[in-house]
N, C-alpha and C positions, 0 to 999 in steps of 0.2 A: 505494498500500501503506500502512496506518495501522497504527499501534502502537507499542509502547517495547520494546525488548528489552536485556537485560544485554550490557554490552560489558563484556572483559576486556582491559588491558593490563598483559599478563605482565610487561615489562620493570619495570614497577614494583612487584610482588607482591613481598613479604619473605616470605613463606610463613608469617607470623605465624600465621594460622588464625582471627583475630578473626571473619571471615565466618561462619565455621562456629560460634562458640561466640554470635555474635547471632542466627544462623538460628534455633539448635535452642531458645534463649531463647524468642523470638518465637513459635516451633509448638509449642511442648512444656513450655512454661515452667521449664526447667531446663537449666544450662549442659551440653551433650553432645554434642560433636561428632560422634558415631559416628551422632546422629537427626539432624543437621544435611539442608539440602536443597541444600545447596553443599561441594563437596570442593574440598578443596586437593592437587592433583597434584603432588608434591612428587620435584624428581632431587639433592638433595645434593649429591653430588660433582661439581655444573655449576653449583649456584645458581639453578637452573631450578624455580621455582612457579608453576603454571596454576591458578586458582579454574576451576571447572567444574561448570555446572550444563545444566537442561536444553535444547538446543536447539531446542526447540520446532520441529523438521521441519516442511516443506512437506506431504510425507508420510508420515508418523511409521508407521514399524514398531510402536511397541506398539500405536499404536489397532487395528492389523491384526489382531494374535493376542489382543487381550483379550476373552475368552468372555461376558464380561458388559456389555460395552462402556464399564464403570467408565473407561477411558482412553479419549477420544476430544477432539478437536479441536473448537475452540469457533471458531470461522469468522471471527465479528464481533471478536474480541481477537486473533486469529492466533496461539494457544497451544494447547498440548495441558493438558488437564486429566483430574485423577484423582477420580472420583465415591468417598469413602471407602465410604457407603453400598452402594455397588454391589461396591466392590473383596472379591474372594474369597481373595486375598492369595496367588495361582498363580504369581505372579512370572514369568510368561509376558512380560511387557513388560520386565521386567530383563530378562532374558536375548534379546531381538529389540533392544534400543537398542545400536548400533555405538558410544555416545558414554558406556556405563556407567552413564545412569540411566533409571529413575527408581529409586529404592531402597527395599528391604524394610524396614518399621519393626517390629522384633521386637518390640516393646513394645505398639504396636496393633494388629497382626499384620495391615496392609494397607501396599500400594505408597505412597511417599506421592514427590514432584516439586516443583520451585520451583515457587512460584506469584505470584513478586514481591511476597510479603507483601502481598496486595492493593493492591498499587499503591503501595508507600512502602517497598520495599526495603530490609530492614536491614544488609544488606552493603553496601551502598552506602553509605548513612547514615554506617556505622560504621568505612570502609577508612579509614585516616590517610592514606595515602599515594596515595590515590586509584586506585587501580590496579581499580577495577570501576565501571562507570558505568551507569546507566539514561537510555537518550535514545530520541527516536524511531527508528524505523526509515528511513527519508528521510538522516538527517543520519551513520547509519553509512553507509549508500549513498555517499553525497557523498564523506563521508572516505577510502572503499575506493578512489573512482574518484581522489581527488584522489593517493594515495598510488600507485596504479598510473600517472599521469602524471609523477607524480616520478621515482619508478625509471625510467620512460620516457628523461625529460627528458635526467636521468644519464646514461642510456646514449650519448645522443645527442650529449652532450658527449665524452663519455669516446673516441667513434668519429672525432671533429673533428681 
């Protein structure tokens, strides 16, 4: 598998929402977090913050329900894309997504989602605590394997 993905380390996120601000500026020319393509989910009472973007699912529900096929999977780049020219603003893709993405932009009257800022994600660039990274898929898979191995080896140490 090839391609890059956004990876979030929620433990590092401070909930500053800088990622939302730079995303809205990059895509809309104005600092308006409600139009950002990344959203920080906040649970203030426990100090838990989670920046969320499109997961670019292998079998995305959003593409299945789009009546105009504006929302479609780009096989080459391993991501879901929304063609703003084909989007009719019906919001079926928004309803279909189990992760709460994409978003309906009330000003442009179309659905939008993270497009990795054309390969230079601004959320990554401006996240001071480095809670968001843009990495090769293979690197993510290796990190996950290492994490599972570490947990497993720790479990073995406890049993001894």
